[in-house]
Structure formats: C-alpha cells, structure tokens
N, C-alpha and C positions, 0 to 999 in steps of 0.2 A: 508752728513748728515746735514739736516736744523737745525740752530742754535736752533730754539725753539723746536725742537724735544728733543734735548740734554737738553734743560731748562724743558721741559716737565716732564722729569724724576724726576725731584724733587718734593719734597712735595709741595702741593698748599700753605698751610700755612706759609711755610717756605719762598716761594716766596713772597708772598703777604707782609709779614713783610719786606724782603730786599728790596722790591720795595717802600714801604711806608717809608722806612729809607733814600732811594735815593731821595726822594721828588716827588713820584708820588702820587697824589691825589687819595684817594678811588672812588672818580667820574669817574676816568679814568680806574678803575678796575670793575666796577659795570657791572655785565651781564656776567662777563669772568669766565667760567668753567676753572679752572687751572688743569683739568684733561683732557680737550681735546686741542689736538695740534692745531686744525685751531683757535680755541679760542686765543690760546696764540700767535700765529702767528698775529692775527689781533690786539692783545694787542701792540706785538712789533713793528708793522708798526705804530702804534698811538704814542708810548711812545719814541721810539728809537732817534727821532730828540731832544725831550725835555732832554734826557740822554745825548746826545752826546754835545748839547749845553751848558748843566750846568757843563759838566766833558770833557774838550778838551782833556784831557789824553785818553779817551777811544776811540777818533777818531784815535788817533797815534796808539794805540794798535791794534784797528781792521786793520787798514791799514798794520801794519807790520806783523801781523798774517795772513793776506790773502794769502800770498804768496804760502800757502799750497793749495790753490785752482786752482792754474795754472794760467797761463799769462793773459789770457783773462777774467776769473773772477775778477782776482785780480784788472785788469785795470776798470771792471764795479764796485767794492766795492769802489775803491778810488773814482771813479766819483761821486757815490751816496753820500759816506760820504762829499766830497768836496761840494756837493750841498746844502747839510742841513744848 
C-alpha cells in the first residue's frame, strides 16, 4: 500500500490543517485535490524533503518502520531518505 493512499483516506481539510501546522505553505498545496491519490502522491514528493529536513526524527522513524517492506525496499527507502 502506498503511503499517500493511506493518507488519502483522511479528510482533505484535516490533512490541509495538519500540513499547515507542520509548516507547509498554502502555495505548496495550491491546485491539490485532497481526494485524488495521484495529486496526494505529487504533493508528497514535493513536501517530503521539506518535512524530513525540518524534522530529523521523521527520517529516523521512516527508516525504522521501513523494515516491514522487505530488505530490498528498506535499503531503497534508507538511500532515498539519506539523499534528502
């Protein structure tokens, strides 16, 4: 299951408010349909580096929890996170 598919199940306004609280600019969310998984995936690609840089603990949590994806995917996740 894609992370943003999980997030996509949440209500759009709730998600918008949480992103604003996390320091994401309304401009970064402009044009995003929060009921559309593809739009949410695009938004995630755009804001993930900002969120991870602003919250280093998130990077560690993602790395730790990526073990459920299997060894190859875990390695890929760790490499992507480390590259941000």
